[in-house]
C-alpha positions in Angstrom: -36.2 -18.4 -17.9 -32.6 -17.9 -19.1 -31.4 -19.8 -22.2 -28.2 -21.8 -21.7 -25.3 -20.4 -23.8 -23.3 -22.7 -26.0 -20.0 -23.6 -24.4 -17.2 -22.3 -26.7 -13.5 -23.2 -26.2 -11.1 -20.6 -27.8 -7.6 -22.2 -28.2 -5.0 -19.5 -28.6 -6.9 -16.9 -26.5 -3.7 -15.1 -25.5 -3.0 -14.0 -29.2 -4.4 -11.1 -31.1 -7.4 -12.9 -32.7 -8.0 -14.9 -29.5 -8.0 -11.7 -27.5 -10.8 -10.2 -29.6 -12.8 -13.4 -29.5 -12.5 -13.6 -25.8 -13.4 -9.9 -25.3 -16.5 -9.8 -27.4 -17.9 -13.4 -27.2 -19.1 -13.7 -23.7 -22.6 -12.3 -24.4 -23.1 -15.1 -26.9 -21.2 -18.0 -25.3 -20.0 -19.6 -22.1 -16.5 -18.9 -23.2 -13.4 -20.7 -22.0 -10.0 -19.0 -22.9 -7.3 -21.6 -23.5 -3.6 -20.9 -24.0 -0.2 -22.1 -23.0 0.1 -19.3 -20.4 -0.4 -20.4 -16.8 -4.0 -20.0 -15.7 -4.7 -16.7 -14.1 -8.0 -14.9 -13.1 -9.8 -14.0 -16.3 -9.8 -10.2 -16.8 -12.9 -10.4 -19.0 -14.9 -12.7 -16.7 -14.3 -15.8 -18.8 -12.8 -18.9 -17.4 -9.2 -19.5 -18.3 -7.5 -22.8 -19.0 -4.0 -23.9 -19.7 -3.8 -26.0 -22.8 -0.7 -27.0 -24.9 -1.7 -28.3 -28.3 1.8 -29.9 -28.7 0.9 -32.2 -25.8 -1.7 -34.9 -26.3 -2.4 -35.4 -22.6 -3.0 -31.6 -22.3 -5.4 -31.5 -25.2 -7.3 -34.6 -24.0 -7.5 -33.3 -20.4 -8.8 -29.9 -21.5 -11.6 -31.4 -23.6 -12.5 -33.8 -20.9 -12.8 -30.9 -18.4 -14.6 -28.5 -20.7 -16.8 -30.7 -22.8 -17.3 -27.9 -25.4 -20.1 -27.5 -27.8 -17.8 -25.6 -30.2 -14.0 -24.9 -30.6 -12.2 -22.1 -32.4 -8.6 -23.1 -33.0 -6.6 -19.9 -33.3 -3.3 -21.1 -31.9 -0.4 -21.3 -34.3 3.3 -20.6 -34.9 2.8 -17.6 -37.2 6.3 -16.2 -37.1 7.2 -16.7 -40.8 11.0 -16.5 -40.2 10.9 -18.8 -37.3 8.9 -21.4 -39.3 11.7 -21.3 -41.9 14.4 -21.8 -39.2 12.4 -24.4 -37.3 10.2 -26.4 -39.7 9.9 -29.3 -37.2 8.4 -26.9 -34.6 6.1 -25.4 -37.2 4.9 -29.0 -38.1 4.4 -29.9 -34.4 2.4 -26.8 -33.6 0.6 -26.0 -36.8 -0.1 -29.5 -38.1 0.1 -32.1 -35.4 -1.4 -29.8 -32.8 -4.3 -29.1 -35.2 -4.8 -32.8 -35.7 -5.0 -33.5 -32.0 -7.7 -30.9 -31.6 -9.7 -32.1 -34.6 -9.6 -35.7 -33.3 -10.9 -34.6 -29.9 -13.7 -32.6 -31.6 -14.6 -35.6 -33.7 -14.6 -37.9 -30.7 -16.8 -35.6 -28.6 -19.1 -34.2 -31.2 -17.8 -30.7 -30.9 -18.0 -28.2 -33.7 -14.6 -27.0 -35.0 -13.5 -23.8 -36.7 -9.9 -23.6 -37.7 -8.3 -20.3 -38.5 -6.0 -20.3 -41.5 -4.2 -17.8 -43.7 -3.8 -16.3 -47.2 -0.1 -17.5 -46.9 -1.3 -20.9 -48.3 -1.1 -19.1 -51.7 2.0 -17.8 -53.5 0.1 -14.8 -55.0 1.1 -15.6 -58.6 -2.5 -15.6 -59.8 -3.5 -12.4 -58.2 -6.7 -13.8 -56.7 -7.9 -17.0 -55.1 -11.4 -18.3 -54.2 -12.2 -21.0 -51.8 -11.7 -23.8 -54.4 -8.2 -22.7 -55.4 -5.5 -25.3 -54.7 -2.9 -24.1 -52.1 0.5 -23.0 -53.5 2.4 -21.9 -50.3 5.6 -19.9 -50.8 7.1 -20.6 -47.4 7.2 -23.1 -44.5 4.5 -21.2 -42.6 2.1 -21.5 -45.5 3.1 -25.1 -46.1 2.4 -26.0 -42.5 -1.0 -24.3 -42.6 -1.9 -26.0 -45.9 -1.0 -29.4 -44.4 -3.1 -28.6 -41.4 -6.1 -27.7 -43.5 -5.8 -31.0 -45.4 -5.5 -32.9 -42.2 -8.6 -31.3 -40.6 -10.7 -31.9 -43.7 -9.7 -35.6 -43.5 -10.4 -36.0 -39.8 -13.5 -33.8 -39.5 -15.2 -32.9 -42.8 -17.8 -30.9 -41.0 -15.2 -28.4 -39.7 -15.1 -24.8 -41.0 -11.7 -23.6 -42.2 -11.4 -19.8 -42.4 -8.6 -18.0 -44.3 -8.0 -14.3 -43.8 -5.2 -12.0 -44.6 -4.2 -8.8 -42.7 -6.4 -8.3 -39.6 -6.6 -4.7 -38.5 -7.5 -3.5 -35.0 -6.0 -2.5 -31.7 -5.4 -5.5 -29.4 -7.7 -6.5 -26.6 -5.1 -8.5 -24.8 -2.2 -7.2 -22.7 1.2 -7.7 -24.2 0.0 -8.3 -27.7 0.8 -6.1 -30.7 -0.7 -6.0 -34.2 -0.1 -4.3 -37.6 -2.3 -1.4 -36.6 -0.5 -0.9 -33.2 2.9 -0.9 -34.8 1.8 1.5 -37.7 0.2 3.9 -35.2 3.2 4.0 -32.9 5.6 4.7 -35.8 3.7 7.4 -37.7 2.5 9.1 -34.5 6.1 9.5 -33.5 6.7 11.2 -36.9 8.9 8.4 -38.1 8.8 6.9 -41.6 7.6 3.3 -42.1 8.8 1.2 -45.1 6.3 -1.2 -46.7 6.9 -3.7 -49.5 5.5 -2.5 -52.9 5.2 -6.0 -54.3 2.5 -7.2 -51.9 -1.2 -6.7 -52.2 -3.8 -7.6 -49.5 -7.5 -7.4 -48.7 -7.8 -6.9 -44.9 -10.5 -7.3 -42.4 -11.1 -5.5 -39.1 -10.9 -7.5 -35.9 -14.4 -7.0 -34.5 -16.0 -7.9 -37.8 -13.8 -11.0 -38.1 -14.7 -12.1 -34.6 -18.4 -11.8 -35.3 -18.1 -13.8 -38.5 -16.1 -16.5 -36.8 -18.8 -16.8 -34.1 -21.5 -17.0 -36.8 -19.6 -19.8 -38.6 -18.8 -21.9 -35.6 -22.4 -22.0 -34.6 -23.7 -22.8 -38.1 -23.8 -26.6 -38.5 -24.1 -26.1 -42.3 -21.0 -24.1 -42.6 -18.3 -26.7 -43.5 -15.3 -26.5 -45.7 -13.2 -23.4 -46.6 -14.3 -19.8 -46.2 -12.4 -16.6 -47.1 -12.9 -13.4 -45.1 -11.6 -10.1 -46.3 -12.5 -6.8 -48.1 -14.1 -7.1 -51.5 -11.4 -4.9 -52.9 -7.6 -5.0 -52.6 -4.7 -2.6 -52.4 -0.9 -2.8 -52.5 0.3 -2.9 -48.9 2.1 0.4 -49.2 -1.1 2.1 -50.3 -3.1 0.4 -47.6 -0.7 1.5 -44.9 -0.7 5.0 -46.3 -4.5 5.0 -46.0 -4.3 3.8 -42.4 -1.8 6.5 -41.5 -4.1 9.2 -42.9 -7.1 7.7 -41.0 -4.9 8.0 -37.8 -4.5 11.7 -38.6 -0.9 11.4 -39.7 0.8 12.4 -43.0 0.6 9.7 -45.7 4.1 10.8 -46.8 5.5 8.9 -43.7 4.8 5.7 -45.5 7.6 4.9 -47.9 7.7 2.1 -50.6 10.2 -0.7 -49.9 11.4 -2.2 -53.3 12.4 -5.5 -51.9 12.4 -7.5 -48.6 15.7 -7.4 -46.6 18.1 -10.3 -47.2 17.3 -13.4 -45.1 13.5 -12.9 -45.1 11.3 -15.8 -46.2 9.4 -15.4 -49.4 6.0 -13.8 -49.1 2.9 -14.0 -51.3 2.9 -11.3 -53.9 -0.9 -10.8 -54.4 -2.8 -13.3 -52.3 -6.2 -11.6 -52.8 -8.8 -13.8 -51.1 -11.9 -13.8 -53.2 -14.8 -14.2 -50.7 -17.5 -16.1 -52.5 -19.0 -18.6 -50.0 -19.5 -16.2 -47.1 -21.7 -13.7 -49.0 -23.6 -16.6 -50.4 -24.2 -17.9 -46.9 -25.1 -14.6 -45.2 -26.7 -12.7 -48.1 -24.4 -9.8 -47.2 -21.5 -8.4 -49.4 -18.1 -8.0 -47.9 -17.1 -4.5 -46.8 -14.7 -2.2 -48.7 -11.2 -1.4 -47.6 -12.3 2.1 -46.7 -15.0 0.8 -44.4 -12.7 -1.7 -42.8 -9.9 0.8 -42.1 -12.5 3.2 -40.5 -13.8 0.4 -38.3 -10.3 -0.8 -37.3 -9.1 2.7 -36.3 -12.3 3.1 -34.2 -11.3 0.1 -32.1 -8.7 2.2 -30.3 -11.5 4.2 -28.6 -14.0 1.3 -28.2 -14.6 0.0 -24.6 -12.1 -2.7 -23.6 -12.3 -5.2 -20.8 -8.6 -4.6 -20.2 -9.0 -0.8 -19.9 -7.2 0.0 -23.2 -8.1 3.5 -24.2 -7.1 6.2 -26.6 -3.3 6.6 -27.2 
């Protein structure tokens, strides 16, 4: 006798993280991919749904249709410069949209996991655990911090997951990521300039997807969780390590002393100290070397969209 799978609604399924969730989650869930894109036949065998979190009727109709057991909200306006130019749009998508989803989850008894970011910290302290108070340096970070606070007020049982740089080759057509762009540049023999004033602790996409699934199904996992490597590196050293793992010269990665004019302020050292997740799972977080190796390997891993080497 087959066991009924939990029904999981992934909002923002057309993005990088959503694509990974949709690609690897169908063995564990009855998975519904929701995005603003028009509904098309699902290439991964999952049902697709059109959902616009800036529209209350769209959110309500989707929840009424799906009746999910759990929801992962990965949709956001993450373009940092656009958030600076259009703060009202950032508020509507990142804050008000999240509130709409949280209220529907509360009203229907659905479990909610909200994906957030290290950009809620300005990096002045050089390390932040889950209890640290947000100090966002830009409008993107401010909107995500406001969304976190709103979700905690509406639905205290929700899990809020912050992560930094996510490494992996995309599982969705038309989506790019840090690793994609780095690989395209260094494989062409071109140099890539990376800010020297920023440090990060990354996570690879398949590991992140698995941990998000674990948290959304764990009724005891409420509040804020950080996900990232247990060590950190300046971004320029991290990208150099990635280039070498891709079989390219590390000398192609050049330090960038300062951001170009007009760029929004970024976090200097937003190292996410991952305390709660190892306590919950009993497993330590991986090292950067392990994460880079796993991320590079995603290029050759089977893909429902037929993405292969090169």
